[in-house]
C-alpha positions as CSV (number, residue, x, y, z in Angstrom):
1,M,183.5,-39.5,78.1
2,A,182.4,-38.2,74.7
3,S,181.1,-34.7,74.1
4,L,177.4,-34.0,73.8
5,Y,177.9,-33.3,70.1
6,E,179.6,-36.7,69.6
7,I,176.8,-38.4,71.5
8,N,174.2,-36.8,69.4
9,E,176.1,-37.7,66.2
10,R,176.3,-41.4,67.3
11,I,172.5,-41.4,68.1
12,L,171.7,-40.0,64.7
13,A,174.0,-42.6,63.1
14,L,171.8,-45.3,64.6
15,V,168.6,-44.0,63.1
16,D,167.9,-44.9,59.4
17,D,167.3,-41.7,57.5
18,E,164.6,-43.2,55.2
19,T,162.6,-45.3,57.7
20,G,163.4,-43.7,61.0
21,E,164.1,-47.2,62.4
22,I,166.8,-47.7,65.1
23,A,169.5,-50.1,63.9
24,D,170.8,-51.1,67.3
25,Y,168.3,-50.4,70.1
26,E,170.6,-51.4,72.9
27,A,173.3,-49.0,71.7
28,F,170.6,-46.3,71.3
29,E,169.5,-46.7,74.9
30,T,173.1,-46.6,76.1
31,L,173.8,-43.4,74.2
32,E,170.5,-41.9,75.5
33,L,171.6,-42.6,79.1
34,E,175.1,-41.2,78.3
35,R,173.4,-38.1,76.8
36,E,171.1,-37.7,79.8
37,T,174.2,-37.9,82.1
38,K,176.0,-35.4,80.1
39,L,173.1,-33.0,80.1
40,E,172.7,-33.4,83.9
41,N,176.4,-32.8,84.4
42,I,176.3,-29.6,82.4
43,A,173.2,-28.4,84.3
44,L,174.9,-29.2,87.6
45,W,178.0,-27.3,86.4
46,I,175.8,-24.3,85.6
47,K,174.3,-24.5,89.2
48,N,177.8,-24.6,90.7
49,L,179.0,-21.6,88.6
50,K,175.9,-19.7,89.7
51,A,176.7,-20.4,93.3
52,D,180.3,-19.5,92.8
53,A,179.3,-16.2,91.2
54,E,176.9,-15.4,94.1
55,A,179.7,-16.2,96.6
56,Y,182.1,-13.9,94.7
57,K,179.5,-11.2,94.6
58,A,178.9,-11.4,98.3
59,E,182.6,-11.4,99.1
60,K,183.1,-8.4,96.7
61,Q,180.4,-6.6,98.7
62,N,182.1,-7.5,102.0
63,F,185.4,-6.1,100.7
64,A,183.6,-3.0,99.4
65,D,182.0,-2.5,102.8
66,K,185.4,-2.9,104.5
67,Q,187.0,-0.5,102.0
68,A,184.2,2.1,102.7
69,R,184.7,1.7,106.5
70,A,188.5,2.1,106.2
71,E,188.1,5.2,104.0
72,R,185.6,6.8,106.4
73,K,187.9,6.0,109.4
74,R,190.8,7.4,107.5
75,E,188.9,10.7,106.8
76,S,187.8,10.9,110.4
77,L,191.4,10.4,111.7
78,L,192.7,12.9,109.2
79,K,190.3,15.5,110.6
80,Y,191.2,14.6,114.2
81,L,194.9,14.8,113.5
82,A,194.6,18.1,111.6
83,S,192.6,19.5,114.6
84,A,195.2,18.2,117.0
85,L,198.2,19.6,115.0
86,N,196.4,22.9,114.4
87,G,198.4,23.7,111.3
88,E,201.8,22.8,112.8
89,K,204.2,20.3,111.1
90,F,204.9,17.0,112.8
91,K,207.8,14.7,112.0
92,T,209.3,11.5,113.5
93,S,211.6,8.9,112.0
94,K,208.5,6.9,110.9
95,V,206.1,9.6,109.7
96,E,205.8,13.2,108.6
97,C,202.7,15.4,108.6
98,T,202.6,18.7,106.8
99,F,199.8,21.0,105.6
100,R,199.4,22.4,102.1
101,A,196.9,24.6,100.6
102,S,194.7,23.4,97.8
103,T,191.9,25.1,95.7
104,S,188.6,23.5,94.9
105,V,185.5,24.8,93.2
106,E,182.3,25.0,95.2
107,V,179.0,25.5,93.5
108,P,176.1,26.1,96.0
109,D,173.5,26.5,93.3
110,V,174.0,24.9,89.9
111,Y,171.1,26.9,88.4
112,E,173.0,30.1,88.8
113,L,175.8,29.0,86.5
114,P,176.0,30.2,82.9
115,E,175.1,27.5,80.3
116,E,178.7,27.2,79.1
117,Y,179.8,25.8,82.4
118,L,177.2,23.0,82.6
119,K,177.5,19.4,81.5
120,Y,174.6,17.3,80.4
121,E,174.5,13.5,80.3
122,M,172.9,11.4,77.6
123,P,169.3,10.6,78.4
124,K,168.5,7.1,79.5
125,P,165.3,5.3,78.5
126,D,162.8,4.5,81.3
127,K,162.3,0.9,80.2
128,T,159.8,0.1,82.9
129,A,157.6,3.0,81.9
130,I,158.0,2.1,78.2
131,R,157.0,-1.6,78.9
132,E,153.9,-0.5,80.8
133,A,152.9,2.0,78.1
134,I,153.2,-0.6,75.3
135,K,151.3,-3.2,77.4
136,E,148.5,-0.6,77.7
137,G,148.3,-0.4,73.9
138,K,150.3,2.8,73.4
139,E,152.6,2.9,70.4
140,I,156.1,4.2,71.3
141,T,158.3,5.2,68.4
142,G,161.7,3.6,68.7
143,A,160.7,1.0,71.2
144,S,159.1,-2.4,71.1
145,L,158.6,-5.5,73.3
146,V,160.7,-8.5,72.4
147,T,159.9,-11.9,73.9
148,K,163.0,-13.9,74.6
149,T,163.4,-17.4,76.1
150,S,165.9,-18.1,78.8
151,L,167.0,-21.4,80.3
152,Y,166.8,-21.6,84.1
153,V,168.6,-24.3,86.0
154,K,167.5,-25.0,89.5
């Protein structure tokens, strides 16, 4: 089967540039049907890809949920085992459990820290608020509403 580009080229070749008349109407109709079939197939492919992407997204979420459960269970079991061992080493031919000290920084109140120890993130625009303000007639420097067209395949 020819590509959409090739079909369009053949259709244009059947139309006289000066008069706009169709040289071979039967061939023109055949090409129009072929073009319609090609367009339909592309649209169906888009629908299938969307369904695939949604299925992958759902599966990804399932795996993320399973990962989170496994990590929570691991942490719970670590606490349980640490409590049971009470600081003692434990070793078998298959596993070894030891304790080691680590140091971490705790900051109960971030507002008590000196400025030099704070990090600030870049501000993010509140696009919803900006959109509403512009719709209400306010002029927002550095922002504007842009109308775009999107193709939806159902």
